[in-house]
N, C-alpha and C positions, 0 to 999 in steps of 0.2 A: 174314595171308592176302594173297595177291597178287590184284589186280584184273586180269582178262584179258578181252580182246575177241575174239570168234570170228565168223567168217563161216560160215554153214551154207547149203548149196544142194542141190537135187535136180532132176534132169530125166528121171528114169525112174520108172515105176510111179505109185503114189498119192503124189504129191509132198507134199501137206499131211500125210498120215498119217506119212510118213517124217520130216518136220521135227518133228512132234509127238513121234514116237518118239525122235528124237535128243535133244530137250529132256528128255523123261521119263528117258532113260538118264543124262543129265548130272545131273538132280536126284537120281537114285538112287545116283550114284557116290560112293564114299568119297573124302574130301579135296577134294570139289568142291561149291560152293554156288551154285545158280542165283540170279542177281540180277534180270535183266530181259531182254527181247527186243524188237526193233523189230517193226514191222508186216511183212507179207509183200509181196514184190515179184516180179512176173513179168518175167523178163529174157531178152533175146535172147542166145543162145550166141555166143561169140566166133568159133568155127570150127566147121566141120562135117566129117563123115567124107568122105573122097574120093568124089566123084560124087554126093553128097547134095544135092538141090535145096533152095532156101531154105524152101519150104513143108513140107519133110519134117524140118526141124531140130527138135530137142527143146528147147523153151524151159525155162529154169530157174525155180524158185521159190527165192528167196533171202531171208535175214534176217541181222541181226546179233544176237549173244547176248552178254550180260555175265555173267561168272561170277567167283567168288573161289575161290582154290585154295591149298593148301599144297604142291602138287606142283611140283617144279622144271620148267622149260620142256620138257626132253626127255622127262621122265616123263609130263607132261601130253600131249604129242604121242602117245606110246605109248597112253595111255588113249583119246584121241580116235580113233586108228586102230583100236583094238579095237571101239569103238562103230560105226565105219564098217563093219567086217567083219560085226558082228552084224546090221547093217541091209542086208546084201547087197552091199556095195561090193567090187568086184574090183579089185585092183591088178595091172596087166599086168606081165609080166616085162620086165626091161631097165631102162633109165634112166628117171628121172621124166618125161622128155619123151615116152616111148613112149605114155603114156596121157593126156597133158596135155589134149587136147580131146575125149576120148571121153565119151559119155553116161554118167551114173552115178546110182545110187540115192541116194547121199548123199556129200557132200564137206564136211568140217569143217576149216577153216584157222584157225590162230592169227594174228590180225592184230597185236595188241599184247599184251605181257606187262608190265604196269605201264609204266614209261618205260624199260625195259631194251632193250638191243641184244644180241641173241643170234645167234651164227653158228656152226653146226655143219655144216661142208661136206657136201653131198649128203644132209642130213637135215633141218635146220631153220634158217630165217632169220626173225628177229623184229626189227623189224616186218616183216610180209610184204613182200617185195621189190616187188611190183607193185600194192599196194593204192591208191597215189596215181594210177594210170592207169586204174582201173576204177570206173565209175559204179555198177555193180551191187554193189560192196562199199561205196563211200563213201555212197551215198544211205541205205541202212538204218543204217549206222554213225552218220551224222549225226543220226539220230533219237534214239539212246541216248547219244551222247557228242560233241556238236558242238564242245565246247571242248577236247577231248582234243588234246594237242599231239604231233605226230610227233617222236620223239626224234632223228631224223637230219635231217629237212627243216625242222624248227622252224616248222611251220605247223599251225594247228588243222584238225581234220577238216572243219569247215564251210568253211574257206578252200580246202582241197584239192578239195572237192566243187565249189566255185564256179569253180575253175580247170581241172578235168578236161576233157580233149579227147577224150572217148569218145563216139562217136555211136551206140552200140548202144542199143536201146530198153530202158528201165527204167521199169516202170509199177507204181504202188502197187496191190496187189490189193484187192478188195472183200471183206475178211475181218474178223471181229471183232478189235478192238484187242488183246484178251487171248487170241488164237488158241491159245496154248500151254497154257492151263488146261483141265482136264477139264470 
């Protein structure tokens, strides 16, 4: 089984319920075994919709999740996208850039798939191409895998977090440590 690190976020609806539902669906999925999850973080969105004022922006709730799977990377991506759709995620038509900064019920990204580098143009890039630039990804990931080494940048997650130049707010939420358990 391959160890995989995911980022899960939500900024529409009942964010906590959606994150719990995503973890529950991961736990119930064939060929996927849930291992652990970070705490929850309230995070400022990177961009807003045109004309949207700062106070109107939908803040995210984010976490990192560790799973083990026998699914190959592209098949795992398909399974994660199925979970997103079941939880109300809408993927706008057009290029991936079309909906890049739109609010969403749930967003599940593969950050690392063991120490593999995977590139399927217009479909999947592992490690996630921008994870080293995003505090909202690195902070929760550092909770569950601080010593994990990026297979391209050759730096540990804790080092990437210490070096990140992201000034968007990332605050640990006041939720139970095992928020994902019933």
